[in-house]
TORLOMAR-735800 format. One line per field, with one value per residue (C-alpha): residue in one letter; x, y negated, z negated; residue number from 1. Coordinates in steps of 0.05 Angstrom, whole numbers, plus 5000, padded with zeros to 4 digits. Last residue first. Layout:
residues N
resn	[A_...]
X	[X_...]
Y	[Y_...]
Z	[Z_...]
resi	[NUM_...]
end
This chain:
residues 293
resn	[X_X_X_X_X_X_X_X_X_X_X_X_X_X_X_X_X_X_X_X_X_X_X_X_X_X_X_X_X_X_X_X_X_X_X_X_X_X_X_X_X_X_X_X_X_X_X_X_X_X_X_X_X_X_X_X_X_X_X_X_X_X_X_X_X_X_X_X_X_X_X_X_X_X_X_X_X_X_X_X_X_X_X_X_X_X_X_X_X_X_X_X_X_X_X_X_X_X_X_X_X_X_X_X_X_X_X_X_X_X_X_X_X_X_X_X_X_X_X_X_X_X_X_X_X_X_X_X_X_X_X_X_X_X_X_X_X_X_X_X_X_X_X_X_X_X_X_X_X_X_X_X_X_X_X_X_X_X_X_X_X_X_X_X_X_X_X_X_X_X_X_X_X_X_X_X_X_X_X_X_X_X_X_X_X_X_X_X_X_X_X_X_X_X_X_X_X_X_X_X_X_X_X_X_X_X_X_X_X_X_X_X_X_X_X_X_X_X_X_X_X_X_X_X_X_X_X_X_X_X_X_X_X_X_X_X_X_X_X_X_X_X_X_X_X_X_X_X_X_X_X_X_X_X_X_X_X_X_X_X_X_X_X_X_X_X_X_X_X_X_X_X_X_X_X_X_X_X_X_X_X_X_X_X_X_X_X_X_X_X_X_X_X]
X	[4963_5031_5020_4985_5035_5103_5070_5100_5154_5169_5178_5243_5282_5256_5296_5349_5363_5365_5309_5320_5261_5266_5209_5169_5175_5116_5065_5094_5076_5009_4992_5010_4964_4912_4850_4892_4898_4957_4970_5024_5058_5077_5119_5197_5166_5171_5214_5159_5117_5173_5166_5092_5097_5153_5122_5062_5094_5119_5205_5258_5274_5280_5208_5189_5209_5173_5105_5116_5121_5055_5015_5028_5013_4943_4922_4937_4883_4891_4953_4973_4891_4899_4953_4965_5005_5031_5041_5101_5095_5140_5115_5048_5075_5105_5052_5006_5051_5047_4969_4955_5000_4953_4997_5054_5005_4955_4890_4877_4891_4908_4950_4945_4905_4903_4848_4795_4864_4885_4821_4819_4884_4869_4803_4835_4892_4825_4807_4788_4810_4826_4852_4838_4876_4861_4789_4733_4763_4707_4750_4759_4688_4681_4740_4697_4634_4679_4703_4633_4611_4678_4687_4661_4661_4710_4704_4756_4746_4682_4636_4635_4618_4624_4690_4719_4738_4796_4794_4860_4874_4794_4780_4759_4762_4727_4737_4653_4643_4681_4679_4599_4618_4646_4598_4541_4575_4589_4510_4494_4541_4512_4571_4532_4540_4525_4558_4506_4517_4439_4402_4447_4511_4548_4597_4626_4676_4733_4792_4856_4882_4960_4991_5039_5015_4986_4911_4866_4841_4875_4832_4764_4773_4796_4739_4685_4716_4704_4642_4615_4589_4615_4665_4614_4657_4718_4794_4868_4913_4973_5032_5047_5111_5106_5069_5020_5005_5003_4944_4903_4914_4891_4827_4805_4820_4776_4726_4726_4680_4678_4613_4574_4582_4660_4642_4650_4647_4692_4759_4779_4780_4833_4889_4953_5025_5078_5117_5125_5097_5119_5059_5024_4992_5014_5102_5139_5181_5220_5268_5292_5364_5395_5414_5482_5503]
Y	[8109_8096_8104_8175_8199_8176_8209_8277_8247_8211_8276_8294_8228_8224_8289_8266_8208_8254_8273_8285_8322_8310_8265_8312_8352_8316_8339_8419_8397_8371_8440_8481_8436_8450_8400_8359_8284_8255_8178_8157_8072_8047_7988_8016_8027_8099_8133_8145_8165_8217_8250_8257_8295_8336_8346_8364_8416_8452_8450_8489_8433_8482_8503_8439_8419_8483_8468_8394_8416_8466_8414_8368_8428_8449_8372_8335_8286_8285_8304_8254_8233_8170_8113_8054_7995_7949_7880_7840_7794_7828_7894_7876_7859_7925_7965_7916_7935_8011_8012_8050_8110_8182_8237_8224_8193_8135_8122_8053_8026_7955_7919_7864_7815_7739_7705_7686_7667_7736_7772_7740_7770_7831_7829_7817_7880_7916_7943_8015_7995_7921_7901_7861_7842_7820_7841_7828_7754_7723_7689_7758_7775_7718_7743_7801_7763_7731_7789_7809_7753_7733_7805_7791_7842_7887_7964_8002_8086_8136_8100_8046_7970_7993_7961_7991_7930_7957_7933_7932_7932_7936_7898_7916_7996_8060_8088_8098_8038_7992_8024_8019_7945_7936_7968_7935_7869_7896_7915_7841_7814_7859_7905_7968_8011_8080_8152_8210_8260_8284_8229_8171_8154_8084_8045_7972_7991_8024_8042_8035_8054_8030_8071_8026_8036_8101_8105_8114_8154_8206_8270_8245_8181_8212_8259_8200_8160_8222_8242_8183_8198_8238_8198_8138_8106_8110_8123_8120_8133_8099_8120_8196_8207_8281_8283_8233_8283_8336_8302_8299_8371_8393_8347_8376_8449_8444_8416_8482_8479_8398_8356_8321_8298_8287_8336_8395_8370_8320_8320_8317_8248_8225_8211_8202_8166_8173_8102_8096_8035_7968_7932_7851_7873_7938_7924_7974_8038_8098_8069_8112_8125_8129_8205_8239_8250]
Z	[4930_4921_4844_4850_4905_4860_4799_4799_4829_4764_4732_4769_4767_4699_4684_4734_4683_4628_4575_4500_4477_4391_4403_4418_4364_4337_4393_4364_4288_4307_4350_4288_4241_4294_4307_4356_4376_4416_4397_4430_4424_4490_4485_4486_4563_4599_4557_4498_4558_4582_4526_4511_4576_4567_4493_4528_4582_4524_4505_4525_4576_4638_4616_4611_4674_4721_4668_4691_4761_4764_4723_4787_4836_4791_4798_4729_4716_4644_4607_4565_4564_4522_4532_4480_4502_4444_4457_4462_4523_4567_4542_4571_4635_4643_4622_4670_4730_4714_4697_4753_4729_4729_4737_4690_4640_4626_4603_4567_4503_4498_4438_4388_4430_4408_4428_4478_4538_4517_4527_4605_4618_4582_4633_4692_4684_4677_4605_4578_4502_4483_4415_4357_4296_4221_4218_4165_4146_4166_4221_4254_4253_4292_4337_4349_4372_4420_4445_4454_4494_4535_4565_4635_4694_4730_4713_4674_4664_4657_4616_4668_4636_4565_4546_4477_4439_4388_4325_4282_4212_4183_4123_4052_4070_4044_4113_4128_4090_4143_4210_4189_4174_4242_4278_4256_4272_4339_4348_4328_4374_4426_4465_4449_4505_4509_4503_4497_4434_4441_4388_4421_4411_4408_4436_4432_4364_4367_4301_4284_4220_4199_4139_4107_4034_4030_4034_3970_4013_4051_4065_4049_4081_4142_4142_4132_4195_4227_4219_4228_4299_4301_4336_4339_4274_4313_4302_4326_4265_4258_4199_4222_4172_4181_4115_4142_4193_4147_4114_4177_4193_4127_4117_4199_4172_4104_4159_4189_4254_4266_4247_4297_4369_4394_4458_4411_4336_4297_4282_4347_4362_4299_4350_4310_4312_4355_4361_4289_4269_4250_4224_4237_4299_4328_4327_4357_4326_4350_4412_4455_4451_4517_4540_4547_4602]
resi	[293_292_291_290_289_288_287_286_285_284_283_282_281_280_279_278_277_276_275_274_273_272_271_270_269_268_267_266_265_264_263_262_261_260_259_258_257_256_255_254_253_252_251_250_249_248_247_246_245_244_243_242_241_240_239_238_237_236_235_234_233_232_231_230_229_228_227_226_225_224_223_222_221_220_219_218_217_216_215_214_213_212_211_210_209_208_207_206_205_204_203_202_201_200_199_198_197_196_195_194_193_192_191_190_189_188_187_186_185_184_183_182_181_180_179_178_177_176_175_174_173_172_171_170_169_168_167_166_165_164_163_162_161_160_159_158_157_156_155_154_153_152_151_150_149_148_147_146_145_144_143_142_141_140_139_138_137_136_135_134_133_132_131_130_129_128_127_126_125_124_123_122_121_120_119_118_117_116_115_114_113_112_111_110_109_108_107_106_105_104_103_102_101_100_99_98_97_96_95_94_93_92_91_90_89_88_87_86_85_84_83_82_81_80_79_78_77_76_75_74_73_72_71_70_69_68_67_66_65_64_63_62_61_60_59_58_57_56_55_54_53_52_51_50_49_48_47_46_45_44_43_42_41_40_39_38_37_36_35_34_33_32_31_30_29_28_27_26_25_24_23_22_21_20_19_18_17_16_15_14_13_12_11_10_9_8_7_6_5_4_3_2_1]
end
């Protein structure tokens, strides 16, 4: 049976972007702190991403901090028409590299201006509010105050669209009552499927879902199962995991990150991995225990 065609684009804010983008977090140093070991290599990866057709790059000024945005500007400015840069605010780094909440109106305003300056932009296309009630995962709590602060900056013309990151379903619902939400960015993959219901609800509303850690949270047994399926398909486990995400829902936009040109090219080839219904059934079994827990 011929696998069904997977949609190649989706709406992000006011743009239509390719569903396989690029996450710039790994362009900073170890633990996303300090400069990269090889700045020239980081520049090459970004330029190759654009050459391969990437038109959606995810970043933040707290990567480094400042380093990743500065590298993006050096590599790509002036930016090609149609390139959508998405950034995040809501966190900061201390002198030791720890991740700390930065959700006050003053901190969010400063973060937006820092992103504008380091990226060389007059307006940020999409800004995700990174909810920091729990660094390790979504945690309940009102987001009215920080989201209202971002909406004020949007009204001032500094932000075009607002998204949420590390959000619960209740926070997404609250956010949509306060302003238009362009995207939601949470951890989700074959083995970590707690957002299944949320993804479907967002798809029905025409809102993009951007999963991170496409291979995070796998047990050795799950990894073995994924590797076996990948071997049968003549692909790498990462390529199969990305291909599954592309098939999971048409509103999913991917932002796999890498500091290697070779790895970047490998990730982009996941667009050509054709999963049959039988493949999908086998892959879905990997996350069945997580989903039912």
